[in-house]
Biopython code that builds the backbone (N, CA, C, O; Angstrom):
import numpy as np
from Bio.PDB.StructureBuilder import StructureBuilder

atoms = [
    (1, "MET", "N", (50.101, -70.990, 118.489)),
    (1, "MET", "CA", (50.033, -71.085, 117.082)),
    (1, "MET", "C", (48.622, -70.764, 116.572)),
    (1, "MET", "O", (48.472, -70.049, 115.582)),
    (2, "LEU", "N", (47.636, -71.265, 117.213)),
    (2, "LEU", "CA", (46.267, -70.954, 116.849)),
    (2, "LEU", "C", (46.020, -69.461, 116.988)),
    (2, "LEU", "O", (45.320, -68.865, 116.169)),
    (3, "ALA", "N", (46.585, -68.862, 118.011)),
    (3, "ALA", "CA", (46.417, -67.432, 118.222)),
    (3, "ALA", "C", (47.057, -66.650, 117.092)),
    (3, "ALA", "O", (46.505, -65.650, 116.633)),
    (4, "GLU", "N", (48.215, -67.099, 116.643)),
    (4, "GLU", "CA", (48.899, -66.415, 115.542)),
    (4, "GLU", "C", (48.111, -66.578, 114.240)),
    (4, "GLU", "O", (48.000, -65.629, 113.464)),
    (5, "SER", "N", (47.576, -67.747, 113.999)),
    (5, "SER", "CA", (46.775, -67.978, 112.795)),
    (5, "SER", "C", (45.530, -67.094, 112.809)),
    (5, "SER", "O", (45.163, -66.512, 111.788)),
    (6, "LEU", "N", (44.889, -66.998, 113.960)),
    (6, "LEU", "CA", (43.719, -66.131, 114.073)),
    (6, "LEU", "C", (44.111, -64.677, 113.864)),
    (6, "LEU", "O", (43.373, -63.917, 113.237)),
    (7, "LYS", "N", (45.260, -64.289, 114.383)),
    (7, "LYS", "CA", (45.742, -62.913, 114.209)),
    (7, "LYS", "C", (45.999, -62.639, 112.738)),
    (7, "LYS", "O", (45.666, -61.557, 112.255)),
    (8, "THR", "N", (46.581, -63.583, 112.011)),
    (8, "THR", "CA", (46.861, -63.431, 110.576)),
    (8, "THR", "C", (45.552, -63.348, 109.796)),
    (8, "THR", "O", (45.394, -62.512, 108.906)),
    (9, "ILE", "N", (44.634, -64.216, 110.139)),
    (9, "ILE", "CA", (43.328, -64.206, 109.462)),
    (9, "ILE", "C", (42.638, -62.867, 109.702)),
    (9, "ILE", "O", (42.107, -62.263, 108.770)),
    (10, "ARG", "N", (42.645, -62.396, 110.963)),
    (10, "ARG", "CA", (42.025, -61.114, 111.296)),
    (10, "ARG", "C", (42.680, -59.984, 110.527)),
    (10, "ARG", "O", (41.984, -59.098, 110.032)),
    (11, "MET", "N", (44.020, -59.990, 110.411)),
    (11, "MET", "CA", (44.749, -58.940, 109.698)),
    (11, "MET", "C", (44.394, -58.980, 108.203)),
    (11, "MET", "O", (44.194, -57.929, 107.595)),
    (12, "LYS", "N", (44.314, -60.179, 107.604)),
    (12, "LYS", "CA", (43.963, -60.302, 106.183)),
    (12, "LYS", "C", (42.523, -59.854, 105.941)),
    (12, "LYS", "O", (42.240, -59.184, 104.948)),
    (13, "LEU", "N", (41.630, -60.214, 106.827)),
    (13, "LEU", "CA", (40.238, -59.771, 106.704)),
    (13, "LEU", "C", (40.138, -58.253, 106.834)),
    (13, "LEU", "O", (39.379, -57.614, 106.105)),
    (14, "THR", "N", (40.892, -57.686, 107.749)),
    (14, "THR", "CA", (40.889, -56.236, 107.932)),
    (14, "THR", "C", (41.398, -55.548, 106.668)),
    (14, "THR", "O", (40.806, -54.571, 106.210)),
    (15, "ASN", "N", (42.501, -56.059, 106.098)),
    (15, "ASN", "CA", (43.051, -55.476, 104.862)),
    (15, "ASN", "C", (42.056, -55.627, 103.711)),
    (15, "ASN", "O", (41.876, -54.707, 102.913)),
    (16, "LEU", "N", (41.414, -56.791, 103.632)),
    (16, "LEU", "CA", (40.416, -57.027, 102.592)),
    (16, "LEU", "C", (39.239, -56.059, 102.738)),
    (16, "LEU", "O", (38.761, -55.512, 101.744)),
    (17, "MET", "N", (38.779, -55.850, 103.950)),
    (17, "MET", "CA", (37.675, -54.917, 104.199)),
    (17, "MET", "C", (38.087, -53.494, 103.829)),
    (17, "MET", "O", (37.285, -52.744, 103.273)),
    (18, "ARG", "N", (39.353, -53.110, 104.138)),
    (18, "ARG", "CA", (39.833, -51.769, 103.748)),
    (18, "ARG", "C", (39.852, -51.624, 102.231)),
    (18, "ARG", "O", (39.435, -50.598, 101.692)),
    (19, "ASP", "N", (40.344, -52.669, 101.540)),
    (19, "ASP", "CA", (40.382, -52.621, 100.079)),
    (19, "ASP", "C", (38.971, -52.473, 99.501)),
    (19, "ASP", "O", (38.728, -51.662, 98.607)),
    (20, "ILE", "N", (38.053, -53.277, 100.036)),
    (20, "ILE", "CA", (36.660, -53.192, 99.570)),
    (20, "ILE", "C", (36.092, -51.808, 99.863)),
    (20, "ILE", "O", (35.418, -51.222, 99.016)),
    (21, "SER", "N", (36.354, -51.292, 101.035)),
    (21, "SER", "CA", (35.864, -49.964, 101.416)),
    (21, "SER", "C", (36.433, -48.891, 100.501)),
    (21, "SER", "O", (35.713, -47.982, 100.087)),
    (22, "ASN", "N", (37.727, -48.990, 100.181)),
    (22, "ASN", "CA", (38.361, -48.017, 99.279)),
    (22, "ASN", "C", (37.741, -48.098, 97.884)),
    (22, "ASN", "O", (37.479, -47.071, 97.257)),
    (23, "GLN", "N", (37.506, -49.318, 97.401)),
    (23, "GLN", "CA", (36.906, -49.475, 96.074)),
    (23, "GLN", "C", (35.477, -48.919, 96.052)),
    (23, "GLN", "O", (35.065, -48.281, 95.083)),
    (24, "VAL", "N", (34.737, -49.167, 97.120)),
    (24, "VAL", "CA", (33.382, -48.627, 97.209)),
    (24, "VAL", "C", (33.431, -47.111, 97.243)),
    (24, "VAL", "O", (32.626, -46.454, 96.583)),
    (25, "ASP", "N", (34.366, -46.538, 98.004)),
    (25, "ASP", "CA", (34.517, -45.082, 98.060)),
    (25, "ASP", "C", (34.836, -44.511, 96.689)),
    (25, "ASP", "O", (34.272, -43.493, 96.289)),
    (26, "GLU", "N", (35.746, -45.169, 95.965)),
    (26, "GLU", "CA", (36.103, -44.701, 94.619)),
    (26, "GLU", "C", (34.891, -44.777, 93.680)),
    (26, "GLU", "O", (34.650, -43.864, 92.891)),
    (27, "GLY", "N", (34.144, -45.861, 93.774)),
    (27, "GLY", "CA", (32.952, -46.004, 92.937)),
    (27, "GLY", "C", (31.908, -44.954, 93.250)),
    (27, "GLY", "O", (31.293, -44.383, 92.350)),
    (28, "VAL", "N", (31.711, -44.700, 94.550)),
    (28, "VAL", "CA", (30.752, -43.672, 94.962)),
    (28, "VAL", "C", (31.218, -42.306, 94.483)),
    (28, "VAL", "O", (30.406, -41.486, 94.052)),
    (29, "ASP", "N", (32.507, -42.060, 94.556)),
    (29, "ASP", "CA", (33.054, -40.775, 94.110)),
    (29, "ASP", "C", (32.834, -40.599, 92.605)),
    (29, "ASP", "O", (32.394, -39.540, 92.157)),
    (30, "GLN", "N", (33.141, -41.638, 91.831)),
    (30, "GLN", "CA", (32.927, -41.561, 90.389)),
    (30, "GLN", "C", (31.449, -41.376, 90.062)),
    (30, "GLN", "O", (31.088, -40.591, 89.187)),
    (31, "LEU", "N", (30.614, -42.101, 90.768)),
    (31, "LEU", "CA", (29.178, -41.981, 90.558)),
    (31, "LEU", "C", (28.679, -40.590, 90.895)),
    (31, "LEU", "O", (27.868, -40.021, 90.164)),
    (32, "SER", "N", (29.164, -40.037, 92.005)),
    (32, "SER", "CA", (28.713, -38.700, 92.410)),
    (32, "SER", "C", (29.186, -37.631, 91.427)),
    (32, "SER", "O", (28.524, -36.610, 91.245)),
    (33, "LYS", "N", (30.330, -37.870, 90.799)),
    (33, "LYS", "CA", (30.797, -36.923, 89.771)),
    (33, "LYS", "C", (29.971, -37.036, 88.490)),
    (33, "LYS", "O", (29.786, -36.048, 87.780)),
    (34, "GLY", "N", (29.476, -38.236, 88.196)),
    (34, "GLY", "CA", (28.713, -38.431, 86.973)),
    (34, "GLY", "C", (27.249, -38.079, 87.092)),
    (34, "GLY", "O", (26.600, -37.826, 86.077)),
    (35, "VAL", "N", (26.707, -38.056, 88.292)),
    (35, "VAL", "CA", (25.285, -37.794, 88.490)),
    (35, "VAL", "C", (24.880, -36.400, 87.998)),
    (35, "VAL", "O", (23.853, -36.284, 87.329)),
    (36, "PRO", "N", (25.644, -35.329, 88.299)),
    (36, "PRO", "CA", (25.206, -34.016, 87.793)),
    (36, "PRO", "C", (25.145, -33.961, 86.266)),
    (36, "PRO", "O", (24.233, -33.361, 85.697)),
    (37, "THR", "N", (26.118, -34.588, 85.608)),
    (37, "THR", "CA", (26.104, -34.608, 84.145)),
    (37, "THR", "C", (24.892, -35.380, 83.636)),
    (37, "THR", "O", (24.195, -34.936, 82.724)),
    (38, "LEU", "N", (24.655, -36.526, 84.231)),
    (38, "LEU", "CA", (23.491, -37.323, 83.844)),
    (38, "LEU", "C", (22.203, -36.571, 84.131)),
    (38, "LEU", "O", (21.272, -36.582, 83.326)),
    (39, "SER", "N", (22.158, -35.929, 85.265)),
    (39, "SER", "CA", (20.974, -35.152, 85.644)),
    (39, "SER", "C", (20.758, -34.003, 84.671)),
    (39, "SER", "O", (19.630, -33.732, 84.257)),
    (40, "GLN", "N", (21.843, -33.332, 84.310)),
    (40, "GLN", "CA", (21.743, -32.204, 83.372)),
    (40, "GLN", "C", (21.261, -32.700, 82.015)),
    (40, "GLN", "O", (20.378, -32.093, 81.409)),
    (41, "ARG", "N", (21.832, -33.793, 81.538)),
    (41, "ARG", "CA", (21.410, -34.340, 80.246)),
    (41, "ARG", "C", (19.950, -34.760, 80.282)),
    (41, "ARG", "O", (19.206, -34.543, 79.326)),
    (42, "THR", "N", (19.553, -35.357, 81.384)),
    (42, "THR", "CA", (18.153, -35.772, 81.533)),
    (42, "THR", "C", (17.237, -34.560, 81.518)),
    (42, "THR", "O", (16.151, -34.604, 80.939)),
    (43, "ALA", "N", (17.673, -33.479, 82.153)),
    (43, "ALA", "CA", (16.860, -32.260, 82.177)),
    (43, "ALA", "C", (16.817, -31.598, 80.801)),
    (43, "ALA", "O", (15.798, -31.016, 80.428)),
    (44, "GLU", "N", (17.912, -31.680, 80.043)),
    (44, "GLU", "CA", (17.982, -31.038, 78.730)),
    (44, "GLU", "C", (17.226, -31.828, 77.669)),
    (44, "GLU", "O", (16.766, -31.254, 76.682)),
    (45, "GLN", "N", (17.096, -33.124, 77.860)),
    (45, "GLN", "CA", (16.474, -33.969, 76.850)),
    (45, "GLN", "C", (15.046, -33.555, 76.514)),
    (45, "GLN", "O", (14.716, -33.478, 75.330)),
    (46, "PRO", "N", (14.176, -33.284, 77.495)),
    (46, "PRO", "CA", (12.817, -32.849, 77.116)),
    (46, "PRO", "C", (12.831, -31.543, 76.311)),
    (46, "PRO", "O", (12.028, -31.365, 75.395)),
    (47, "ALA", "N", (13.746, -30.634, 76.661)),
    (47, "ALA", "CA", (13.825, -29.379, 75.908)),
    (47, "ALA", "C", (14.236, -29.662, 74.469)),
    (47, "ALA", "O", (13.718, -29.042, 73.540)),
    (48, "SER", "N", (15.160, -30.593, 74.281)),
    (48, "SER", "CA", (15.578, -30.949, 72.930)),
    (48, "SER", "C", (14.436, -31.590, 72.157)),
    (48, "SER", "O", (14.225, -31.287, 70.983)),
    (49, "VAL", "N", (13.705, -32.472, 72.816)),
    (49, "VAL", "CA", (12.567, -33.123, 72.166)),
    (49, "VAL", "C", (11.497, -32.091, 71.835)),
    (49, "VAL", "O", (10.913, -32.128, 70.752)),
    (50, "ASP", "N", (11.236, -31.169, 72.763)),
    (50, "ASP", "CA", (10.250, -30.114, 72.507)),
    (50, "ASP", "C", (10.678, -29.264, 71.316)),
    (50, "ASP", "O", (9.857, -28.906, 70.471)),
    (51, "GLY", "N", (11.969, -28.945, 71.254)),
    (51, "GLY", "CA", (12.483, -28.172, 70.115)),
    (51, "GLY", "C", (12.321, -28.925, 68.814)),
    (51, "GLY", "O", (11.953, -28.345, 67.793)),
    (52, "LEU", "N", (12.598, -30.225, 68.849)),
    (52, "LEU", "CA", (12.455, -31.049, 67.658)),
    (52, "LEU", "C", (10.996, -31.102, 67.218)),
    (52, "LEU", "O", (10.702, -30.990, 66.027)),
    (53, "VAL", "N", (10.090, -31.269, 68.163)),
    (53, "VAL", "CA", (8.657, -31.303, 67.847)),
    (53, "VAL", "C", (8.226, -29.963, 67.244)),
    (53, "VAL", "O", (7.466, -29.929, 66.276)),
    (54, "ALA", "N", (8.707, -28.876, 67.813)),
    (54, "ALA", "CA", (8.362, -27.547, 67.282)),
    (54, "ALA", "C", (8.874, -27.390, 65.849)),
    (54, "ALA", "O", (8.168, -26.854, 64.994)),
    (55, "ASN", "N", (10.093, -27.853, 65.585)),
    (55, "ASN", "CA", (10.643, -27.766, 64.229)),
    (55, "ASN", "C", (9.840, -28.603, 63.249)),
    (55, "ASN", "O", (9.542, -28.151, 62.144)),
    (56, "VAL", "N", (9.488, -29.817, 63.643)),
    (56, "VAL", "CA", (8.707, -30.687, 62.761)),
    (56, "VAL", "C", (7.326, -30.072, 62.507)),
    (56, "VAL", "O", (6.818, -30.124, 61.386)),
    (57, "THR", "N", (6.729, -29.498, 63.535)),
    (57, "THR", "CA", (5.417, -28.849, 63.382)),
    (57, "THR", "C", (5.523, -27.670, 62.415)),
    (57, "THR", "O", (4.663, -27.493, 61.553)),
    (58, "ARG", "N", (6.580, -26.862, 62.560)),
    (58, "ARG", "CA", (6.771, -25.711, 61.671)),
    (58, "ARG", "C", (6.986, -26.177, 60.227)),
    (58, "ARG", "O", (6.419, -25.604, 59.297)),
    (59, "ILE", "N", (7.800, -27.208, 60.045)),
    (59, "ILE", "CA", (8.064, -27.720, 58.698)),
    (59, "ILE", "C", (6.785, -28.280, 58.082)),
    (59, "ILE", "O", (6.523, -28.070, 56.898)),
    (60, "THR", "N", (5.994, -28.988, 58.876)),
    (60, "THR", "CA", (4.723, -29.527, 58.386)),
    (60, "THR", "C", (3.804, -28.404, 57.937)),
    (60, "THR", "O", (3.152, -28.505, 56.898)),
    (61, "SER", "N", (3.752, -27.344, 58.712)),
    (61, "SER", "CA", (2.919, -26.195, 58.361)),
    (61, "SER", "C", (3.407, -25.558, 57.059)),
    (61, "SER", "O", (2.605, -25.182, 56.204)),
    (62, "GLN", "N", (4.727, -25.441, 56.918)),
    (62, "GLN", "CA", (5.284, -24.859, 55.692)),
    (62, "GLN", "C", (4.980, -25.735, 54.484)),
    (62, "GLN", "O", (4.708, -25.225, 53.397)),
    (63, "ILE", "N", (5.025, -27.056, 54.672)),
    (63, "ILE", "CA", (4.710, -27.967, 53.569)),
    (63, "ILE", "C", (3.247, -27.814, 53.164)),
    (63, "ILE", "O", (2.925, -27.801, 51.976)),
    (64, "LYS", "N", (2.362, -27.699, 54.155)),
    (64, "LYS", "CA", (0.936, -27.516, 53.848)),
    (64, "LYS", "C", (0.721, -26.203, 53.103)),
    (64, "LYS", "O", (-0.041, -26.153, 52.137)),
    (65, "ASP", "N", (1.396, -25.131, 53.552)),
    (65, "ASP", "CA", (1.282, -23.840, 52.870)),
    (65, "ASP", "C", (1.798, -23.939, 51.436)),
    (65, "ASP", "O", (1.195, -23.395, 50.511)),
    (66, "SER", "N", (2.915, -24.634, 51.263)),
    (66, "SER", "CA", (3.480, -24.808, 49.918)),
    (66, "SER", "C", (2.531, -25.592, 49.025)),
    (66, "SER", "O", (2.385, -25.279, 47.844)),
    (67, "ALA", "N", (1.892, -26.600, 49.580)),
    (67, "ALA", "CA", (0.940, -27.395, 48.798)),
    (67, "ALA", "C", (-0.220, -26.523, 48.338)),
    (67, "ALA", "O", (-0.660, -26.629, 47.193)),
    (68, "VAL", "N", (-0.720, -25.660, 49.221)),
    (68, "VAL", "CA", (-1.806, -24.750, 48.858)),
    (68, "VAL", "C", (-1.344, -23.794, 47.759)),
    (68, "VAL", "O", (-2.069, -23.546, 46.796)),
    (69, "ARG", "N", (-0.136, -23.262, 47.911)),
    (69, "ARG", "CA", (0.392, -22.342, 46.887)),
    (69, "ARG", "C", (0.572, -23.048, 45.553)),
    (69, "ARG", "O", (0.287, -22.472, 44.503)),
    (70, "CYS", "N", (1.043, -24.290, 45.585)),
    (70, "CYS", "CA", (1.202, -25.060, 44.343)),
    (70, "CYS", "C", (-0.150, -25.288, 43.675)),
    (70, "CYS", "O", (-0.270, -25.186, 42.454)),
    (71, "GLN", "N", (-1.149, -25.591, 44.467)),
    (71, "GLN", "CA", (-2.498, -25.783, 43.915)),
    (71, "GLN", "C", (-2.999, -24.481, 43.286)),
    (71, "GLN", "O", (-3.563, -24.487, 42.191)),
    (72, "ASP", "N", (-2.786, -23.366, 43.990)),
    (72, "ASP", "CA", (-3.189, -22.059, 43.443)),
    (72, "ASP", "C", (-2.455, -21.765, 42.140)),
    (72, "ASP", "O", (-3.053, -21.292, 41.174)),
    (73, "ALA", "N", (-1.158, -22.048, 42.121)),
    (73, "ALA", "CA", (-0.355, -21.806, 40.918)),
    (73, "ALA", "C", (-0.845, -22.689, 39.771)),
    (73, "ALA", "O", (-0.914, -22.243, 38.626)),
    (74, "SER", "N", (-1.181, -23.931, 40.079)),
    (74, "SER", "CA", (-1.682, -24.838, 39.050)),
    (74, "SER", "C", (-2.995, -24.318, 38.461)),
    (74, "SER", "O", (-3.207, -24.367, 37.250)),
    (75, "GLU", "N", (-3.864, -23.824, 39.329)),
    (75, "GLU", "CA", (-5.135, -23.264, 38.851)),
    (75, "GLU", "C", (-4.894, -22.025, 37.985)),
    (75, "GLU", "O", (-5.579, -21.828, 36.981)),
    (76, "LEU", "N", (-3.926, -21.192, 38.368)),
    (76, "LEU", "CA", (-3.607, -20.012, 37.559)),
    (76, "LEU", "C", (-3.045, -20.410, 36.194)),
    (76, "LEU", "O", (-3.365, -19.784, 35.184)),
    (77, "VAL", "N", (-2.212, -21.446, 36.163)),
    (77, "VAL", "CA", (-1.664, -21.928, 34.889)),
    (77, "VAL", "C", (-2.797, -22.447, 34.007)),
    (77, "VAL", "O", (-2.833, -22.167, 32.809)),
    (78, "ASP", "N", (-3.726, -23.207, 34.604)),
    (78, "ASP", "CA", (-4.870, -23.702, 33.834)),
    (78, "ASP", "C", (-5.692, -22.547, 33.275)),
    (78, "ASP", "O", (-6.126, -22.579, 32.124)),
    (79, "ARG", "N", (-5.900, -21.536, 34.097)),
    (79, "ARG", "CA", (-6.666, -20.371, 33.646)),
    (79, "ARG", "C", (-5.921, -19.636, 32.520)),
    (79, "ARG", "O", (-6.534, -19.210, 31.541)),
    (80, "ALA", "N", (-4.600, -19.493, 32.667)),
    (80, "ALA", "CA", (-3.803, -18.826, 31.628)),
    (80, "ALA", "C", (-3.847, -19.625, 30.331)),
    (80, "ALA", "O", (-3.914, -19.039, 29.250)),
    (81, "ASN", "N", (-3.811, -20.951, 30.422)),
    (81, "ASN", "CA", (-3.925, -21.779, 29.214)),
    (81, "ASN", "C", (-5.279, -21.572, 28.538)),
    (81, "ASN", "O", (-5.371, -21.513, 27.312)),
    (82, "GLY", "N", (-6.323, -21.463, 29.353)),
    (82, "GLY", "CA", (-7.648, -21.192, 28.797)),
    (82, "GLY", "C", (-7.687, -19.855, 28.085)),
    (82, "GLY", "O", (-8.247, -19.753, 26.993)),
    (83, "TYR", "N", (-7.100, -18.824, 28.685)),
    (83, "TYR", "CA", (-7.051, -17.502, 28.057)),
    (83, "TYR", "C", (-6.248, -17.555, 26.757)),
    (83, "TYR", "O", (-6.616, -16.927, 25.764)),
    (84, "ALA", "N", (-5.143, -18.314, 26.774)),
    (84, "ALA", "CA", (-4.318, -18.423, 25.567)),
    (84, "ALA", "C", (-5.095, -19.118, 24.453)),
    (84, "ALA", "O", (-5.009, -18.717, 23.292)),
    (85, "SER", "N", (-5.849, -20.151, 24.800)),
    (85, "SER", "CA", (-6.663, -20.848, 23.791)),
    (85, "SER", "C", (-7.720, -19.917, 23.214)),
    (85, "SER", "O", (-7.944, -19.891, 22.004)),
    (86, "GLU", "N", (-8.369, -19.151, 24.094)),
    (86, "GLU", "CA", (-9.369, -18.178, 23.616)),
    (86, "GLU", "C", (-8.707, -17.134, 22.723)),
    (86, "GLU", "O", (-9.269, -16.739, 21.702)),
    (87, "ALA", "N", (-7.530, -16.693, 23.102)),
    (87, "ALA", "CA", (-6.818, -15.693, 22.296)),
    (87, "ALA", "C", (-6.458, -16.270, 20.935)),
    (87, "ALA", "O", (-6.546, -15.564, 19.931)),
    (88, "ASP", "N", (-6.052, -17.543, 20.875)),
    (88, "ASP", "CA", (-5.745, -18.185, 19.589)),
    (88, "ASP", "C", (-6.980, -18.218, 18.696)),
    (88, "ASP", "O", (-6.907, -17.911, 17.506)),
    (89, "ILE", "N", (-8.117, -18.595, 19.285)),
    (89, "ILE", "CA", (-9.368, -18.653, 18.513)),
    (89, "ILE", "C", (-9.732, -17.266, 18.002)),
    (89, "ILE", "O", (-10.109, -17.113, 16.840)),
    (90, "LYS", "N", (-9.625, -16.277, 18.840)),
    (90, "LYS", "CA", (-9.974, -14.903, 18.438)),
    (90, "LYS", "C", (-9.000, -14.378, 17.390)),
    (90, "LYS", "O", (-9.387, -13.615, 16.505)),
    (91, "MET", "N", (-7.726, -14.790, 17.491)),
    (91, "MET", "CA", (-6.747, -14.347, 16.497)),
    (91, "MET", "C", (-7.071, -14.949, 15.139)),
    (91, "MET", "O", (-6.966, -14.268, 14.119)),
    (92, "VAL", "N", (-7.466, -16.230, 15.115)),
    (92, "VAL", "CA", (-7.869, -16.869, 13.856)),
    (92, "VAL", "C", (-9.105, -16.164, 13.296)),
    (92, "VAL", "O", (-9.188, -15.905, 12.096)),
    (93, "GLN", "N", (-10.073, -15.854, 14.180)),
    (93, "GLN", "CA", (-11.279, -15.150, 13.739)),
    (93, "GLN", "C", (-10.922, -13.772, 13.198)),
    (93, "GLN", "O", (-11.473, -13.343, 12.184)),
    (94, "LEU", "N", (-10.014, -13.082, 13.857)),
    (94, "LEU", "CA", (-9.597, -11.745, 13.394)),
    (94, "LEU", "C", (-8.891, -11.834, 12.052)),
    (94, "LEU", "O", (-9.130, -11.023, 11.157)),
    (95, "THR", "N", (-8.020, -12.825, 11.920)),
    (95, "THR", "CA", (-7.310, -12.999, 10.648)),
    (95, "THR", "C", (-8.300, -13.299, 9.527)),
    (95, "THR", "O", (-8.214, -12.725, 8.442)),
    (96, "ASP", "N", (-9.237, -14.198, 9.796)),
    (96, "ASP", "CA", (-10.265, -14.521, 8.793)),
    (96, "ASP", "C", (-11.096, -13.289, 8.450)),
    (96, "ASP", "O", (-11.390, -13.044, 7.280)),
    (97, "ALA", "N", (-11.472, -12.519, 9.457)),
    (97, "ALA", "CA", (-12.270, -11.316, 9.220)),
    (97, "ALA", "C", (-11.476, -10.310, 8.395)),
    (97, "ALA", "O", (-12.018, -9.664, 7.498)),
    (98, "THR", "N", (-10.191, -10.183, 8.707)),
    (98, "THR", "CA", (-9.347, -9.241, 7.955)),
    (98, "THR", "C", (-9.239, -9.675, 6.501)),
    (98, "THR", "O", (-9.317, -8.835, 5.605)),
    (99, "LYS", "N", (-9.064, -10.957, 6.249)),
    (99, "LYS", "CA", (-9.000, -11.472, 4.874)),
    (99, "LYS", "C", (-10.330, -11.219, 4.154)),
    (99, "LYS", "O", (-10.341, -10.813, 2.992)),
    (100, "TYR", "N", (-11.446, -11.459, 4.844)),
    (100, "TYR", "CA", (-12.769, -11.254, 4.271)),
    (100, "TYR", "C", (-12.956, -9.781, 3.897)),
    (100, "TYR", "O", (-13.450, -9.450, 2.819)),
    (101, "ILE", "N", (-12.541, -8.900, 4.831)),
    (101, "ILE", "CA", (-12.680, -7.460, 4.558)),
    (101, "ILE", "C", (-11.826, -7.079, 3.365)),
    (101, "ILE", "O", (-12.267, -6.329, 2.494)),
    (102, "ASP", "N", (-10.590, -7.598, 3.322)),
    (102, "ASP", "CA", (-9.711, -7.296, 2.186)),
    (102, "ASP", "C", (-10.331, -7.766, 0.874)),
    (102, "ASP", "O", (-10.261, -7.061, -0.133)),
    (103, "GLN", "N", (-10.937, -8.951, 0.877)),
    (103, "GLN", "CA", (-11.531, -9.483, -0.350)),
    (103, "GLN", "C", (-12.747, -8.668, -0.780)),
    (103, "GLN", "O", (-12.954, -8.449, -1.974)),
    (104, "LYS", "N", (-13.541, -8.223, 0.166)),
    (104, "LYS", "CA", (-14.756, -7.478, -0.171)),
    (104, "LYS", "C", (-14.437, -6.024, -0.496)),
    (104, "LYS", "O", (-15.042, -5.416, -1.379)),
    (105, "CYS", "N", (-13.486, -5.493, 0.230)),
    (105, "CYS", "CA", (-13.169, -4.078, 0.073)),
    (105, "CYS", "C", (-12.283, -3.840, -1.148)),
    (105, "CYS", "O", (-12.523, -2.925, -1.936)),
    (106, "CYS", "N", (-11.307, -4.636, -1.285)),
    (106, "CYS", "CA", (-10.317, -4.432, -2.354)),
    (106, "CYS", "C", (-10.103, -5.739, -3.108)),
    (106, "CYS", "O", (-9.092, -6.404, -2.882)),
    (107, "PRO", "N", (-10.990, -6.123, -3.972)),
    (107, "PRO", "CA", (-10.854, -7.415, -4.657)),
    (107, "PRO", "C", (-9.636, -7.481, -5.557)),
    (107, "PRO", "O", (-9.114, -8.571, -5.793)),
    (108, "ASN", "N", (-9.182, -6.389, -6.050)),
    (108, "ASN", "CA", (-8.036, -6.375, -6.961)),
    (108, "ASN", "C", (-6.708, -6.379, -6.217)),
    (108, "ASN", "O", (-5.663, -6.590, -6.833)),
    (109, "ARG", "N", (-6.725, -6.160, -4.954)),
    (109, "ARG", "CA", (-5.491, -6.084, -4.182)),
    (109, "ARG", "C", (-4.723, -7.409, -4.192)),
    (109, "ARG", "O", (-3.493, -7.402, -4.240)),
    (110, "SER", "N", (-5.400, -8.497, -4.151)),
    (110, "SER", "CA", (-4.717, -9.801, -4.109)),
    (110, "SER", "C", (-4.029, -10.097, -5.438)),
    (110, "SER", "O", (-3.136, -10.943, -5.489)),
    (111, "LYS", "N", (-4.429, -9.409, -6.523)),
    (111, "LYS", "CA", (-3.821, -9.637, -7.820)),
    (111, "LYS", "C", (-2.505, -8.882, -7.973)),
    (111, "LYS", "O", (-1.713, -9.192, -8.863)),
    (112, "LEU", "N", (-2.270, -7.906, -7.122)),
    (112, "LEU", "CA", (-1.060, -7.103, -7.238)),
    (112, "LEU", "C", (0.109, -7.837, -6.806)),
    (112, "LEU", "O", (1.219, -7.306, -6.839)),
]
sb = StructureBuilder()
sb.init_structure("model")
sb.init_model(0)
sb.init_chain("A")
sb.init_seg("    ")
for serial, (resi, resn, name, xyz) in enumerate(atoms, 1):
    if name == "N":
        sb.init_residue(resn, " ", resi, " ")
    sb.init_atom(name, np.array(xyz, "f"), 0.0, 1.0, " ", f" {name:<3s}", serial, name[0])
structure = sb.get_structure()
């Protein structure tokens, strides 16, 4: 009877070890299938980060260029406003001069 009990225990332990071995094999198989994908993603990640850094650097440069252009445009608008103000003053002076000439040259013209 003791021999039979030991035989049963040995058989159950053997079956348990086979089950554990099969589960370990399945886990190793799944892991080995996933490693290339993980490895590929890990290898691609620095390239993606480098691409992102390059894009951010390019956008930053474009923003700086745009800021410079906006400043230049603002200065041109200020200069154009100055020219317009000078033109207004000169137009008033021209109008006044024309009226003065009309009054001196043709005093009777305003009576017509």
